[in-house]
TIKOLZA-220739 format. One record per residue (C-alpha): residue in one letter; chain; x, y, z; residue number from 1. Coordinates in steps of 0.5 Angstrom, whole numbers. Each point is the difference from the previous one (the first is absolute). Layout:
BEGIN
<"A" "A" <X Y Z> NUM>
...
//
This chain:
BEGIN
<"M" "A" <187 198 150> 1>
<"A" "A" <6 -4 -5> 2>
<"L" "A" <5 4 -5> 3>
<"S" "A" <-2 -1 -7> 4>
<"D" "A" <4 -5 -4> 5>
<"D" "A" <1 6 -4> 6>
<"L" "A" <4 5 5> 7>
<"K" "A" <4 -7 4> 8>
<"P" "A" <6 1 -6> 9>
<"Y" "A" <1 7 1> 10>
<"K" "A" <2 -2 8> 11>
<"L" "A" <7 -2 -4> 12>
<"Y" "A" <1 7 -1> 13>
<"D" "A" <6 3 2> 14>
<"K" "A" <-3 6 -3> 15>
<"L" "A" <-6 5 -4> 16>
<"T" "A" <-2 4 -4> 17>
<"I" "A" <-5 6 1> 18>
<"V" "A" <-3 -4 -5> 19>
<"E" "A" <0 -6 4> 20>
<"G" "A" <-1 2 6> 21>
<"A" "A" <-6 4 -1> 22>
<"A" "A" <-4 -7 -1> 23>
<"L" "A" <3 -3 3> 24>
<"I" "A" <-3 5 6> 25>
<"V" "A" <-8 -1 -4> 26>
<"G" "A" <1 -8 1> 27>
<"I" "A" <0 -1 -8> 28>
<"P" "A" <6 -3 -4> 29>
<"P" "A" <6 5 -2> 30>
<"S" "A" <-1 -4 -7> 31>
<"A" "A" <-6 4 -2> 32>
<"A" "A" <2 6 1> 33>
<"Q" "A" <1 2 -8> 34>
<"Y" "A" <2 6 -2> 35>
<"A" "A" <-4 5 -7> 36>
<"D" "A" <3 5 -4> 37>
<"W" "A" <-7 1 -1> 38>
<"N" "A" <-4 7 4> 39>
<"G" "A" <6 4 2> 40>
<"G" "A" <4 -8 1> 41>
<"G" "A" <-1 -3 8> 42>
<"Y" "A" <-2 -8 3> 43>
<"Y" "A" <-7 -3 -1> 44>
<"L" "A" <-1 -6 3> 45>
<"Q" "A" <-2 -6 -4> 46>
<"G" "A" <-7 -5 0> 47>
<"E" "A" <-2 -1 8> 48>
<"Y" "A" <4 5 3> 49>
<"S" "A" <-4 6 -4> 50>
<"G" "A" <-3 2 6> 51>
<"F" "A" <7 2 4> 52>
<"E" "A" <3 4 -5> 53>
<"S" "A" <-2 8 4> 54>
<"E" "A" <2 -4 6> 55>
<"F" "A" <8 -3 -2> 56>
<"N" "A" <1 6 -5> 57>
<"A" "A" <-2 5 7> 58>
<"I" "A" <4 -5 4> 59>
<"M" "A" <7 -1 -5> 60>
<"G" "A" <-1 8 -1> 61>
<"A" "A" <0 1 8> 62>
<"L" "A" <7 -4 -1> 63>
<"L" "A" <2 4 -4> 64>
<"N" "A" <0 5 5> 65>
<"A" "A" <3 -3 4> 66>
<"L" "A" <7 -1 -3> 67>
<"D" "A" <5 3 3> 68>
<"E" "A" <5 1 -5> 69>
<"P" "A" <-4 3 -7> 70>
<"N" "A" <-2 -7 -5> 71>
<"N" "A" <1 -3 -6> 72>
<"N" "A" <-6 -1 -2> 73>
<"T" "A" <-2 -7 1> 74>
<"E" "A" <6 -3 1> 75>
<"T" "A" <3 2 7> 76>
<"K" "A" <0 -5 4> 77>
<"V" "A" <-1 -1 9> 78>
<"T" "A" <-1 -4 4> 79>
<"P" "A" <-7 -4 3> 80>
<"E" "A" <3 1 7> 81>
<"N" "A" <1 9 -2> 82>
<"I" "A" <-7 -2 -2> 83>
<"R" "A" <-3 -3 6> 84>
<"E" "A" <4 5 4> 85>
<"W" "A" <-5 5 -4> 86>
<"L" "A" <-6 -3 0> 87>
<"I" "A" <0 0 7> 88>
<"S" "A" <2 7 1> 89>
<"K" "A" <-7 1 -4> 90>
<"N" "A" <-5 -5 3> 91>
<"W" "A" <-1 -4 -6> 92>
<"A" "A" <-2 -6 0> 93>
<"S" "A" <4 -6 -5> 94>
<"E" "A" <-2 -6 1> 95>
<"F" "A" <7 -2 -5> 96>
<"F" "A" <5 5 4> 97>
<"G" "A" <-3 -1 7> 98>
<"T" "A" <-3 5 1> 99>
<"T" "A" <-6 3 3> 100>
<"E" "A" <-4 5 2> 101>
<"S" "A" <2 0 8> 102>
<"Q" "A" <6 -2 0> 103>
<"S" "A" <6 5 5> 104>
<"Q" "A" <6 2 -3> 105>
<"Q" "A" <6 -5 6> 106>
<"I" "A" <5 3 3> 107>
<"E" "A" <4 -4 6> 108>
<"S" "A" <1 3 6> 109>
<"G" "A" <-1 4 6> 110>
<"Y" "A" <-8 -4 0> 111>
<"I" "A" <-3 1 6> 112>
<"P" "A" <-8 -2 1> 113>
<"P" "A" <-4 4 2> 114>
<"Y" "A" <-3 -4 6> 115>
<"L" "A" <7 0 2> 116>
<"D" "A" <3 7 -1> 117>
<"P" "A" <0 4 7> 118>
<"K" "A" <-1 8 -5> 119>
<"H" "A" <-7 -4 -2> 120>
<"E" "A" <-6 3 1> 121>
<"H" "A" <-4 -5 3> 122>
<"Y" "A" <6 -3 2> 123>
<"S" "A" <-2 -6 5> 124>
<"P" "A" <5 -3 5> 125>
<"E" "A" <-4 -6 2> 126>
<"L" "A" <-1 -1 -7> 127>
<"A" "A" <7 0 -1> 128>
<"G" "A" <2 -4 5> 129>
<"A" "A" <-5 -4 -2> 130>
<"V" "A" <4 -2 -7> 131>
<"Y" "A" <7 -1 2> 132>
<"A" "A" <-3 -5 4> 133>
<"W" "A" <-2 -4 -2> 134>
<"L" "A" <4 1 -6> 135>
<"A" "A" <6 -3 6> 136>
<"F" "A" <-4 -6 0> 137>
<"D" "A" <-1 -1 -6> 138>
<"G" "A" <2 -8 -3> 139>
<"L" "A" <2 -1 6> 140>
<"E" "A" <-3 -8 1> 141>
<"V" "A" <-4 0 9> 142>
<"D" "A" <3 -5 5> 143>
<"K" "A" <-3 -2 7> 144>
<"G" "A" <2 7 5> 145>
<"L" "A" <-3 6 2> 146>
<"S" "A" <-7 3 -4> 147>
<"V" "A" <1 3 -7> 148>
<"K" "A" <-3 7 4> 149>
<"E" "A" <5 -1 5> 150>
<"V" "A" <6 -1 -5> 151>
<"L" "A" <-3 7 -2> 152>
<"T" "A" <1 3 5> 153>
<"D" "A" <6 -2 2> 154>
<"W" "A" <2 2 -7> 155>
<"I" "A" <-4 8 -1> 156>
<"Q" "A" <3 2 7> 157>
<"D" "A" <8 -3 -2> 158>
<"N" "A" <0 4 -8> 159>
<"L" "A" <-6 5 1> 160>
<"K" "A" <2 4 6> 161>
<"G" "A" <2 6 -5> 162>
<"L" "A" <-8 0 -1> 163>
<"D" "A" <-1 1 7> 164>
<"F" "A" <-7 -4 1> 165>
<"S" "A" <-3 0 7> 166>
<"G" "A" <-2 -7 2> 167>
<"K" "A" <-7 0 -2> 168>
<"A" "A" <2 2 -8> 169>
<"V" "A" <6 -6 0> 170>
<"E" "A" <-7 -4 3> 171>
<"R" "A" <-3 3 -7> 172>
<"V" "A" <6 -2 -4> 173>
<"S" "A" <0 -7 2> 174>
<"M" "A" <-6 -2 -1> 175>
<"V" "A" <-1 3 -7> 176>
<"V" "A" <6 -4 -1> 177>
<"N" "A" <-1 -7 4> 178>
<"W" "A" <-1 -5 -7> 179>
<"K" "A" <-4 -5 5> 180>
<"Q" "A" <-5 3 3> 181>
<"T" "A" <-4 -6 2> 182>
<"G" "A" <0 -7 3> 183>
<"G" "A" <2 4 7> 184>
<"A" "A" <8 2 2> 185>
<"P" "A" <3 -3 -7> 186>
<"P" "A" <6 -3 1> 187>
<"T" "A" <6 4 -5> 188>
<"T" "A" <7 1 -1> 189>
<"S" "A" <5 0 6> 190>
<"E" "A" <3 4 4> 191>
<"R" "A" <6 0 -3> 192>
<"I" "A" <-3 1 -7> 193>
<"K" "A" <5 3 -5> 194>
<"S" "A" <-6 5 -2> 195>
<"K" "A" <3 6 -5> 196>
<"T" "A" <1 7 3> 197>
<"L" "A" <-3 6 -2> 198>
<"E" "A" <6 2 -5> 199>
<"D" "A" <-1 -7 -2> 200>
<"V" "A" <-8 2 -3> 201>
<"Q" "A" <3 8 -1> 202>
<"A" "A" <4 -4 -6> 203>
<"C" "A" <-6 -4 -2> 204>
<"F" "A" <-3 4 -3> 205>
<"K" "A" <2 2 -8> 206>
<"P" "A" <3 5 -1> 207>
<"M" "A" <-5 3 -5> 208>
<"Q" "A" <-5 6 -1> 209>
<"P" "A" <-4 4 -6> 210>
<"I" "A" <2 6 -3> 211>
<"T" "A" <-5 4 1> 212>
<"K" "A" <2 5 -6> 213>
<"K" "A" <2 -4 -6> 214>
<"N" "A" <6 2 -4> 215>
<"T" "A" <-1 2 -7> 216>
<"V" "A" <3 -5 -4> 217>
<"K" "A" <3 0 -7> 218>
<"L" "A" <2 -4 -5> 219>
<"K" "A" <7 -2 -1> 220>
<"P" "A" <1 -1 -7> 221>
<"I" "A" <6 -6 -1> 222>
<"N" "A" <2 1 -8> 223>
<"Y" "A" <-1 8 -1> 224>
<"T" "A" <4 3 -6> 225>
<"P" "A" <-2 7 -1> 226>
<"P" "A" <-1 3 -7> 227>
<"P" "A" <6 1 -4> 228>
<"K" "A" <2 8 0> 229>
<"F" "A" <0 5 -6> 230>
<"F" "A" <4 5 -2> 231>
<"D" "A" <-1 5 -5> 232>
<"D" "A" <5 0 -4> 233>
<"D" "A" <4 5 -6> 234>
<"I" "A" <-2 -3 -7> 235>
<"P" "A" <2 4 -6> 236>
<"Y" "A" <-6 1 -5> 237>
//
């Protein structure tokens, strides 16, 4: 769904008030939120947006509760990115901030896909070997020479010695990876193909891993002003 034209200008904001942030999370223009002193004071939504009032006030309360420091009423401002991180930590979808309910926080190091992790309870050496072998030839031009299966067999025997494949295992993996299984003995790259090594292939994986347990994200005010301190002075009467 395309972002509403009423909300697009707020993409230019480097900081947002709590009221603006709550409105944008709900998906309504912040100008629709107005403050009134009646009935104890509070915000109401104008016109066509009045039906979102309960959701808006609940989200604004959650934002205020998430502030890392005491807030200066509705003048407190936070960055859009900070709100986005907070929404991700809460599994809360927002079109404006680009989050979904299933979105995961990410880390940038130490990831091994489960199907390549020898410690995984469902680890299959042949599956891992097939993935490595396929990636080793990804993007290479086909030329006359040995068959695809023969080249794959040579690569597996040279690069995957640590997996201790039997002859039949090598045969099975090369058959699975073979991308040209029809038409007899297909031509492929020559014997002097510069395929990727196992180390090259392992470096192809992006080091990214979903965090199963999310860290608590707090909103950090960027313009917090502490309230003035009052002292009891001795005043003569």
